[in-house]
C-alpha positions in Angstrom: -16.0 -4.3 -7.6 -14.4 -7.3 -6.0 -14.2 -7.1 -2.2 -10.8 -6.8 -0.5 -8.9 -5.8 -3.7 -6.8 -2.6 -3.4 -5.7 -1.9 -7.0 -2.1 -1.0 -7.4 -1.4 1.4 -10.3 1.9 1.2 -12.2 1.1 2.7 -15.6 -1.3 5.3 -17.1 -3.3 2.6 -18.8 -3.9 1.0 -15.4 -5.2 4.3 -14.2 -7.5 4.6 -17.2 -9.0 1.2 -16.4 -9.3 1.9 -12.7 -11.4 5.0 -13.1 -14.0 3.0 -15.1 -14.5 0.6 -12.1 -16.4 1.0 -8.8 -13.2 1.0 -6.7 -12.9 3.9 -4.3 -9.2 3.5 -3.2 -5.9 2.5 -4.8 -2.2 2.5 -4.3 -0.1 4.6 -6.6 3.2 2.9 -7.5 6.0 4.0 -9.8 4.7 7.6 -10.3 6.9 10.4 -11.6 6.7 13.6 -9.6 6.0 15.6 -12.8 2.9 13.5 -13.5 1.6 13.3 -9.9 -0.6 16.5 -10.0 -2.6 15.3 -13.1 -2.8 11.8 -11.7 -4.1 13.0 -8.3 -6.5 15.4 -9.9 -8.0 12.6 -12.0 -8.3 10.3 -9.0 -9.9 13.0 -6.9 -12.3 13.8 -9.7 -13.4 10.1 -9.4 -13.5 10.4 -5.6 -10.7 7.9 -5.3 -8.8 7.6 -2.0 -5.2 7.3 -3.0 -2.2 6.0 -1.1 1.1 7.1 -2.6 4.1 4.8 -2.4 6.8 7.2 -1.3 9.7 4.8 -2.0 8.6 4.3 -5.6 7.8 7.9 -6.5 10.5 9.1 -8.9 11.9 12.7 -8.7 11.5 13.1 -4.9 13.6 12.0 -2.0 12.4 8.7 -0.4 12.8 10.1 3.1 10.6 11.9 5.6 11.1 15.3 3.8 10.0 13.8 0.5 7.0 12.3 2.3 6.1 15.6 3.8 6.3 17.3 0.4 4.0 14.6 -1.2 1.4 14.9 1.6 1.3 18.7 1.7 1.4 19.1 -2.1 -0.9 16.3 -3.3 -3.1 15.5 -0.3 -3.3 11.7 -0.6 -5.4 9.6 1.8 -2.2 8.0 2.9 1.3 6.8 2.1 3.1 3.5 1.7 6.8 3.1 2.7 9.3 0.5 3.9 11.0 3.2 6.0 10.1 3.7 9.6 11.1 7.4 9.6 8.7 8.0 6.6 5.8 6.3 8.4 6.4 8.3 11.6 6.5 11.6 9.6 3.3 10.7 7.8 1.6 9.9 11.2 2.4 13.4 12.4 0.8 14.7 9.3 -2.4 12.8 10.0 -2.6 10.6 7.0 -3.1 6.8 6.8 0.1 4.9 7.0 1.0 1.6 5.4 4.3 0.0 6.3 5.5 -2.4 3.6 7.6 -5.4 4.9 9.3 -8.1 3.0 9.2 -11.5 4.8 11.7 -13.8 3.2 12.6 -15.9 6.2 12.0 -16.2 10.0 14.6 -13.6 10.9 12.9 -11.1 8.6 9.5 -12.0 10.1 10.7 -11.4 13.7 12.4 -8.1 12.6 9.2 -7.0 10.8 7.0 -7.8 13.8 9.3 -5.7 16.1 9.3 -2.9 13.6 5.5 -2.9 13.3 5.1 -2.7 17.1 7.6 0.2 17.2 6.3 2.2 14.3 2.5 1.4 14.8 1.3 2.0 11.2 -2.4 1.9 10.3 -1.8 -1.1 8.0 1.1 -3.4 7.2 1.7 -4.5 3.7 3.2 -8.0 3.9 5.1 -9.2 0.8 4.9 -11.7 -0.7 1.2 -11.7 -0.3 1.0 -15.4 -0.9 2.5 -16.0 2.5 -0.8 -16.8 4.3 0.9 -18.2 7.4 2.8 -15.0 7.8 -0.3 -12.8 7.4 -2.0 -14.4 10.4 1.1 -14.3 12.5 1.8 -10.6 11.8 -1.8 -9.7 12.7 -2.0 -11.9 15.8 1.2 -10.4 17.2 0.8 -6.8 16.2 -3.0 -6.3 15.9 -2.3 -4.2 12.9 -4.6 -4.7 9.8 -2.7 -6.5 7.1 -2.6 -5.8 3.3 -1.2 -8.7 1.3 0.8 -7.8 -1.8 3.2 -9.3 -4.2 3.0 -12.4 -6.4 -0.8 -12.6 -6.1 -2.3 -13.2 -9.6 -5.0 -15.9 -9.0 -8.5 -15.5 -7.4 -7.8 -18.4 -5.0 -4.7 -16.5 -3.8 -6.8 -13.5 -3.0 -9.2 -15.7 -1.1 -6.4 -17.4 0.8 -4.9 -14.1 1.8 -8.3 -12.8 3.0 -9.1 -16.0 4.8 -5.7 -15.8 6.6 -6.7 -12.4 7.9 -5.6 -9.9 5.2 -7.9 -6.8 5.2 -7.0 -6.1 1.6 -4.9 -7.5 -1.2 -2.9 -5.2 -3.5 -2.4 -6.3 -7.0 -1.4 -4.8 -10.3 -3.0 -7.7 -12.1 -5.9 -6.0 -13.8 -7.8 -9.3 -14.3 -8.3 -9.4 -10.6 -9.8 -5.9 -10.4 
């Protein structure tokens, strides 16, 4: 197990590889609601803490009601979303919350910082994760642990994100797991 990696699962073959590792947590991306029970059962069997990306779960509304359904039905460790209402709902249901923000310019950075302060998630997932300067600024201004994700496919990018203050790095690149 490599420290600070939070595997991001997009396909069943990713899941098959993950359960053969020492990892104890993951983010579930691009899941279909019809497959979620068997996926979650497998992950729980391997004592894997799972964070479901609500916005990317197909077959369920990407709103606070869909979030509530996912939490009550599948009992994840937490959820990931870009939507403040979804994060707020998940917080009331006492699961770990990860707010995903896309920082493409200084305006988006300022908006994201204000949103993080307002919503107060447990973690903030900053994309692209190769934006080391942004990772430190988001943490310094919000004191919210940062997860770096997006475009990270080299070990030195993981190291740069972590040295910039990222708590974890999400990646679907299996060579980094």
